[in-house]
N, C-alpha and C positions, 0 to 999 in steps of 0.2 A: 379515607385517603384519596386525595385529589390526584388525578392523572394529568400529565401534560400532553397526552395523546399516545395512541398505539401501545397502551398497556404499560407505559413507563411511569412509575410514581414520581410525583412532582419534586420530592426531596432528592432524587437521584440527579446529580449535576451532569452537565455535558462532559466534564472531565471524567467522571466515573463511567459514563456510558461508553465513551470512545476507548478508554483504557480497558474496560471489560471485553469489548469486542476484539481489540488488538491482542490482548492477552490470550483469549480463546484461540484466535488464529495462530498465534505463535506456538502455543502448546500443541495444537493439532498438526501443524506443518513442521514442527521441530526447527523453528527459526532460532538462530543464534549467531555467533560471530561468523563473519564471512557471507552472511545472507543479506539481501537487500529487499526492503519493503517499500512499495510506492503508495503514497497517500494522495488521493484526490478528494477535495472537499469543497462543497458550495456552502458558504456560511449563510447565504440567502435562503437556501432550502432548509438548512437547520432551523432558521428563524421562521419558517413557514411561508416564505416568499418564493417567487419564481427565480430560478438560477440566473445569476448575473444582474439582479436588480437591486438587491439590498444587502450587499456585503458588509460585514461588521468585524473590525479588528478585535473587539472584545470577545466575540464568539471564537474567532480564530485562536486567540491567545489561550482560551480555556481548553480548546481541543488540543492545541500544541502541548500544553502542560501534561495532559493525560497520555499523549503519544510518547513524549520524551521519557515519562516515568516508566513505561513498559519497555522502551528501547534500552534504558539503563539496566533494567532487570534481566533482559535476555541477551543483550550485546549485539543485536543486528544493526545494520545501517538503515536509515530512513531517508527517502527523497520525497519531495513534494511537487506535484504537478501544477504548473501554472494554467491559467485559462487559455482559451483559444486566441486571445489577442497577442499572446507570446508563443503561439503555435504549440501549446502544451509542453513547453520545455520544462526541465526539472531542476528544482532548487536542491543543492547538495553541498556538502563540504568539499573544498577543493582537493583535499587528500583522497577522497573517494573517486573523484573524477580522474585524478592522476593515476591511481592504482588500477582502475578499470580501463584506462586509455580511451576515455569517452571524448566526443567532440564538443568543445565549449562553444556557447553562443553568448553574444554580448547584450545584456539587458539587466536592469534592476527591477524586479517585480514590485509594483505598487497596487493598491486595492483596485484601481480602475484599469489597470493593464497588467495582468498577472493574477490578480485575485487576492483577497484578504488572507487566505490560508498561506499561499506562497509568500506573500509580503511579510507576514508574521514569522514564518520559518526562516526566511532570508535574514531578518534582523536578529534572530536568535543564535545564528551560527558564528563560529570563530573566523572562518575564512570562506564565505559563501561564494558560489558561482552557479551558473546555469549550464546544463548539458542539453544537447539537442534531443537525445533519446537514451534509453537504457533497456536492458532486459532484466527486470526484477524477478526475484524468486517468489514474491507474493504481493498482494495489494489489498487495500481497502478503498472503496469508492463510496463516499458519503454525499448523497444527493445526485447520483447518476451523472458524474462528470466524465465518464468514459476513459478509464485508465488502461483498458485492454491493450492499447498500442504500445504500452511500456512493460508488458509482462513477457517473460520467457515462455517459449513453447515447451510443453503443452500445459495450458491453463486448466485447472480443475476448480469449478465453482464450489464455494463453501458457504453454507447457510449458517450464520452465527445465531445463537439463541436470541440475542437482541437484534432486531432487524431495523431499528431506527436510532438515529442520534438527533435529539430534538424532533423536528418534523421531517427530517431528511431520511429517505430510504437508504439502506446500506446494502451494498453488495461486496462480497469478498472472494478472493481466490488465492490458491497457491499453485505451484507448477511442479511438474515432474518431467524427467527425461523422456524423450520419444522412445517408444518400444520399437525395436527394429527386428527384422528377420521374419520368418514364416513359421510353419508348423513345427520345425525342428529347433526353433530358438528357445533358449532358457533364460528366464528373467530373474531367477533367484538361485544363487549357487548353493548346492549341497553335494555331498560325495556321490550320491546316487546318479546325479546328472552326468557323471563321467564314466559310470559303470556300464558294461555290456553294450557299448556303442560300436557296432561293427561297420557302420557306414560313415566314415569320417570325411570331412570336407577336403582335407588336404591330401 
């Protein structure tokens, strides 16, 4: 069995690679309706080239197919990070931008300004637009495009079983609420947490 690199069998398509990674993250982080996942992807890196040098819409379209397949299965929303030429703005459906009251920015991503992944995603949507920023619940970074600026605090790194899509290294994360309080704080409710408490705050 011939490998395409990094232990991935050659017959495993890019669509299958990315859908497997996203499905694993969705199951681990309990992603579903009401959750938002940010995707950053360098199609250049997927193809084995340096980021920003060899973008390919055909690669982006195959990745998009796998991502949308998992999105339909779990029901979360997906947004796509543009490249630095559009200040890493996010492609999303206008309905999501409206419901989250995000700040819209004006541009149409194309492969040379926005990136192939963002361009492909934009053209696949019913009513696409760009948001300046978001606080997503989870994310996948294909090719180290730096999606951390768009994740909700606190980000928890997650190492998926498959660590590459094509030749691009993959990083993933989900988020959790901040833990507040000190030594008396309780983070998971049960009846015992309210018993025998002689030193109340109020």
